[in-house]
Every structure is written in structure tokens, then in C-alpha cells.
C-alpha positions, 0 to 999 in steps of 0.5 A: 708483770715486768716493767716492759709490759707497763705502759704509761696511760698516754700510749694507751691512749694513742693507740685507742685514738689511732684505732677509733680515728682511723680513715680509709682513703677510697682512692688508695685501695681496691675492694674485693668483697669477701664471701659471706661466711656461714652465719648460723644466727643470721635470721629474722628473729629479733635478738638482744646481742651481747658482745664480750671481748677480753685481752689477758695482758695490759701491753700496747699490743693488747690494747690494740686488740682489745680496741679492734675487737670492740670495734669489729663486734660493734659493726658485726651486730650492726650487719644483723638488722634484727639484732639489738646491741645491749652492751659491750662487755669487756675486761682489758688485762684479766686472764681468762683462767678464772671467773675472779676479777673479771668484772665485764664477764661477770656483769654480762653473765648477771644481765643475761641470767635477768633476761636482758640478753638473748645472745653473747658473741665473742671472738673464740671460746678462749676469750670466753674462758680459759678454765673448760669447767668454768666455761662449760658450767657457764654455757650450761647455765646461760642455756637454761635461761634460754641464752645463747653464745656464738664463738665466731672463731669456732662457728 
């Protein structure tokens, strides 16, 4: 990691504060509702849902992405009345090419295999894992335990 990518914690905290405290003034925008996307998990079956977010570098731009992913998926779960958020599992500044050092990911998989999670939601397959073998093996193992994965980008 070069010196440019290393940021003092105060800058990262500033990004987190701005995302958490963002206020939208309804008088300053026109709202155009989006068409509802096909949601393959929009059903009446109660599900315990885990969210997984990951960014691979420790830069301030990635901190913004990391915080926005968490906020977006927390709201995504709320939009599904039969879903209960178990936890947002996260890895910040960790590459997805290996399962090593991905504490959030490994904790989520352990909780899923222990029967605490029915569905894992993440932004894309690449956020879940960069290594195809690891990804497929993990998804197969989860499926054997009745746990589904939903990658929003790929539907």
C-alpha cells in the first residue's frame, strides 16, 4: 500500500460521519419513483438475512463505498417485510482473492452453517469472492445447509 492510500483515521471518520448524517431536503429535489426490479426473493416466507459487504483497499473512496453498501443493504432488508436482519458482516481493506484474513466473511459462513442465516445478500459475486473455486465451494456448502445467496448485480 503506498503512502497516498494510507489515510489518517480522522479522514475516514469524516467520510463515515457525512454518510451517516446525510440529509435530503425534500424541497430541493423532484422524486421520480423507480420501477420495481424483479426480486427473486420477494416472498411471504420469513427469512433470517445476512448482508455481506467488502472493499479491497483502505482508501477514502473505498470507505465511502463501504459505508454506502452497508447503508443501502440495511434499507434493502427493511423493504422486505418477511426478512429479519441477522447482521451486516463486513471486511474493509481486504482482498477477495483468498478466504484468509476475511474475518467478517468467515464469521458469516460459520453463522450460516450453524443455522442462524437463511439468506446472504451481497452486491455482486466479486464482493463475495474473487476466487472462483472458493466462491463455488462456499456456495455449494451453504446450499447443502439450506442457505441461499443473492447477488444483486447478477440477480
